[in-house]
C-alpha positions in Angstrom: 0.4 11.6 10.8 0.4 13.3 7.7 -3.2 14.1 5.9 -4.4 11.7 3.0 -4.4 13.2 -0.5 -6.2 12.5 -3.2 -4.1 10.7 -6.3 -5.2 11.6 -9.1 -5.4 8.5 -11.5 -5.7 6.3 -9.0 -8.7 4.7 -6.5 -8.9 3.2 -3.5 -10.2 -0.2 -2.5 -10.8 -1.9 0.1 -6.9 -3.2 1.8 -6.7 -7.1 3.2 -6.8 -5.5 6.9 -10.4 -3.6 6.1 -11.3 -6.9 4.9 -9.9 -8.6 7.8 -8.0 -10.8 5.1 -4.4 -12.8 4.6 -2.1 -13.5 7.1 1.8 -11.6 7.6 2.7 -8.3 6.9 0.2 -9.3 3.8 -2.6 -9.0 6.0 -1.7 -5.9 7.7 -1.6 -3.7 4.0 -4.0 -0.5 4.8 -4.3 1.0 2.0 -4.6 -0.2 -1.3 -4.8 1.7 -4.8 -5.4 0.9 -8.3 -4.7 2.8 -11.2 -7.1 3.8 -13.8 -5.8 1.4 -16.5 -6.0 -1.6 -13.8 -2.2 -1.9 -15.0 -0.5 -1.2 -11.5 -1.5 -1.6 -8.1 -0.4 0.3 -4.9 -0.1 -1.4 -0.8 0.6 0.6 2.1 0.8 0.0 5.7 1.9 2.2 8.6 4.1 0.9 11.3 5.0 2.3 14.0 8.9 1.7 15.2 11.2 2.6 17.5 12.7 5.5 14.9 9.2 6.6 13.9 6.4 6.2 12.1 7.4 4.3 8.6 4.9 3.8 5.9 5.8 -0.3 4.1 4.8 -0.2 0.4 4.8 -2.3 -2.1 3.8 -2.2 -6.1 2.9 -5.2 -8.3 2.0 -4.9 -12.1 -1.1 -6.8 -13.6 1.2 -10.2 -13.4 1.4 -9.6 -9.6 4.8 -9.7 -10.2 7.0 -7.2 -8.2 7.5 -4.0 -10.3 11.8 -4.0 -8.9 10.0 -1.5 -6.4 9.9 -1.4 -2.9 10.2 1.7 -0.3 9.8 2.5 2.9 8.3 6.8 3.8 9.6 7.7 7.5 7.9 11.0 8.1 
């Protein structure tokens, strides 16, 4: 797995997986980051698939609505 880099202006908070909360993909989230203005939240989970490790992410705004972007990073 690639080395994690510090993201300036964002802080990591406990994820649902770490807190043992939630079900389905939400409960599988490995990392949660909140921006310094607490306007956006980025949540990721690493998934081992037959084509390799995939990072699934979603971005939410303060109103808990989707921002129109969700993506995957195939490493």
